[in-house]
C-alpha positions as MATLAB code, in Angstrom:
seq = 'XXXXXXXXXXXXXXXXXXXXXXXXXXXXXXXXXXXXXXXXXXXXXXXXXXXXXXXXXXXXXXXXXXXXXXXXXXXXXXXXXXXXXXXXXXXXXXXXXXXXXXXXXXXXXXXXXXXXXXXXXXXXXXXXXXXXXXXXXXXXXXXXXXXXXXXXXXXXXXXXXXXXXXXXXXXXXXXXXXXXXXXXXXXXXXXXXXX';
ca = [
      -0.666  -33.309    7.930;
       1.691  -33.743   10.857;
       0.993  -32.313   14.266;
       3.790  -30.500   16.050;
       4.759  -32.139   19.298;
       3.727  -29.775   22.150;
       7.132  -30.336   23.754;
       8.812  -28.878   20.663;
       6.572  -25.820   20.881;
       7.203  -25.421   24.627;
      10.965  -25.729   24.165;
      10.951  -23.238   21.305;
       8.838  -20.782   23.308;
      11.064  -21.180   26.374;
      14.211  -20.524   24.326;
      12.699  -17.413   22.737;
      11.569  -16.078   26.128;
      15.001  -16.775   27.589;
      16.757  -14.965   24.745;
      14.469  -11.944   25.057;
      15.011  -11.831   28.807;
      18.770  -12.081   28.495;
      18.868   -9.404   25.779;
      17.341   -7.014   28.308;
      20.358   -7.713   30.546;
      23.330   -8.068   28.185;
      24.735   -7.364   24.746;
      24.051   -9.769   21.923;
      27.789  -10.504   21.740;
      27.675  -11.829   25.313;
      24.697  -14.099   24.675;
      25.700  -17.766   24.625;
      23.908  -20.987   23.812;
      24.700  -22.171   27.341;
      23.168  -19.055   28.944;
      20.007  -19.199   26.824;
      19.591  -22.939   27.329;
      20.134  -22.646   31.074;
      17.639  -19.780   31.403;
      15.113  -21.762   29.335;
      15.670  -24.909   31.398;
      16.571  -27.012   28.356;
      19.701  -28.688   27.065;
      22.057  -27.183   24.514;
      21.126  -30.088   22.249;
      17.509  -28.900   22.395;
      18.694  -25.408   21.417;
      20.541  -26.739   18.371;
      17.632  -29.017   17.437;
      15.199  -26.071   17.453;
      17.318  -23.235   16.046;
      20.748  -24.381   14.916;
      22.363  -20.963   15.353;
      22.119  -18.023   17.708;
      21.158  -15.762   14.785;
      18.207  -18.035   13.942;
      17.037  -17.822   17.561;
      17.462  -14.042   17.648;
      15.462  -13.570   14.459;
      12.702  -15.838   15.796;
      12.766  -13.981   19.112;
      12.413  -10.600   17.423;
       9.831  -11.665   14.837;
       6.979  -10.448   17.047;
       8.704   -7.089   17.386;
       9.154   -6.889   13.619;
       5.448   -7.650   13.224;
       4.653   -4.689   15.490;
       6.914   -2.384   13.437;
       5.398   -3.758   10.206;
       1.884   -3.103   11.494;
       2.751    0.438   12.616;
       4.477    1.272    9.322;
       1.837   -0.318    7.077;
      -0.342    2.781    6.820;
       2.441    5.308    6.167;
       1.526    7.860    3.547;
       4.634    9.216    1.913;
       4.361   11.863   -0.798;
       0.929   13.060    0.352;
       0.627   16.788    1.065;
      -0.317   17.101    4.730;
      -0.345   20.848    5.376;
       1.541   20.290    8.619;
       5.112   19.676    9.685;
       3.896   17.155   12.233;
       4.818   13.590   11.338;
       2.013   11.176   10.468;
       0.656    9.258   13.439;
       1.841    6.031   11.812;
       5.470    7.178   11.799;
       5.188    8.285   15.426;
       3.763    4.834   16.183;
       6.808    3.149   14.596;
       9.050    5.048   17.010;
       6.688    4.361   19.914;
       6.772    0.613   19.199;
      10.568    0.641   19.087;
      10.794    2.796   22.241;
       8.713    0.248   24.178;
      11.454   -2.351   23.697;
      14.385    0.042   23.209;
      16.845   -2.194   25.080;
      16.085   -5.106   22.741;
      16.359   -3.007   19.598;
      19.535   -1.383   20.900;
      21.064   -4.816   21.540;
      20.053   -6.141   18.139;
      21.074   -3.080   16.108;
      24.375   -2.143   17.738;
      27.764   -3.059   16.278;
      27.784   -6.413   18.068;
      24.125   -7.110   17.303;
      22.617   -9.285   14.613;
      23.287   -8.443   10.979;
      20.446  -10.768   10.009;
      18.040   -8.784   12.206;
      19.283   -5.506   10.751;
      18.498   -6.808    7.261;
      15.076   -8.104    8.332;
      14.165   -4.754    9.871;
      15.338   -2.928    6.759;
      13.123   -5.160    4.621;
      10.121   -4.484    6.881;
      10.661   -0.740    6.519;
      11.345   -0.999    2.792;
       8.123   -2.945    2.213;
       6.163   -0.275    4.089;
       7.739    2.482    1.973;
       6.987    0.610   -1.244;
       3.370    0.004   -0.218;
       2.980    3.672    0.687;
       4.320    4.882   -2.644;
       2.181    2.406   -4.594;
      -0.894    3.987   -3.006;
      -0.070    7.386   -4.546;
      -2.399    8.442   -7.329;
      -1.001    8.904  -10.817;
       1.602    7.078  -12.795;
       4.011    9.874  -13.739;
       7.702    9.442  -14.217;
       9.835    9.441  -11.117;
      12.983   11.562  -11.003;
      14.771    8.523   -9.512;
      14.253    4.797   -9.770;
      11.468    3.699   -7.372;
      13.570    0.879   -5.945;
      16.323    3.367   -5.130;
      13.814    5.609   -3.358;
      12.481    2.674   -1.303;
      16.059    1.784   -0.336;
      16.834    5.412    0.516;
      13.876    5.930    2.854;
      14.202    2.508    4.521;
      17.940    2.960    4.988;
      17.557    6.513    6.281;
      14.840    5.434    8.698;
      16.909    2.545    9.993;
      19.956    4.779   10.355;
      17.936    7.356   12.309;
      16.583    4.591   14.571;
      20.088    3.233   15.226;
      21.448    6.705   15.933;
      18.485    7.510   18.176;
      18.919    4.332   20.228;
      22.648    4.941   20.640;
      22.180    8.353   22.268;
      22.175    8.728   26.006;
      19.698    9.862   26.951;
      17.731    8.986   23.834;
      15.561   11.856   22.587;
      11.804   11.429   22.638;
      10.557    9.151   19.862;
       7.979   11.694   18.713;
      10.730   14.262   18.235;
      12.782   11.746   16.242;
       9.745   10.934   14.098;
       9.267   14.663   13.486;
      12.888   15.124   12.393;
      12.814   12.057   10.163;
       9.495   13.155    8.684;
      10.921   16.549    7.768;
      13.763   14.848    5.897;
      11.491   12.342    4.148;
       8.834   14.929    3.308;
      11.239   17.119    1.419;
      12.374   14.152   -0.685;
       8.859   12.769   -1.185;
       7.525   16.176   -2.297;
       9.847   16.107   -5.300;
       8.535   12.710   -6.327;
       4.888   13.654   -5.699;
       5.345   16.786   -7.816;
       6.440   14.624  -10.729;
       3.155   12.682  -10.706;
];
């Protein structure tokens, strides 16, 4: 077993902190290796040694945020009759988590953001949808392929998040969760009825 040199860890941490700080101030397209390295107090060589590409740094920098979204979305219960139009607390929490770092998500998900991050976030959401649907009782036939449904809900959720973050001023996250829930609920009811 090899121990990681503490200097490597410090440099990596400094680069991630620098990238997150700069993303609060500028678009992803304006982020440069020189700016990140300078803010982190390390050389550009150190940047390339630790990450290789800006996309790799951005994904590493946002991994903690993705973990927070993953945790919030993990308990979603799609297809379960709730008796209320209010969105589940877990869906509201997903929007709350994103709202806390809205500038970062906006930077990463806009046209000049990171396609790799967009795909990672979609996979986080898709995994949560799949886990939710696997918890449903019964094994009836679905009116659509399960994989297609997972893609649909994850893609719709991501699209709503992107649209929400692009509005000025952005509507309240709870209201966005409520609107998204209404859309998802009406699709999930059809699948739940087939069980």
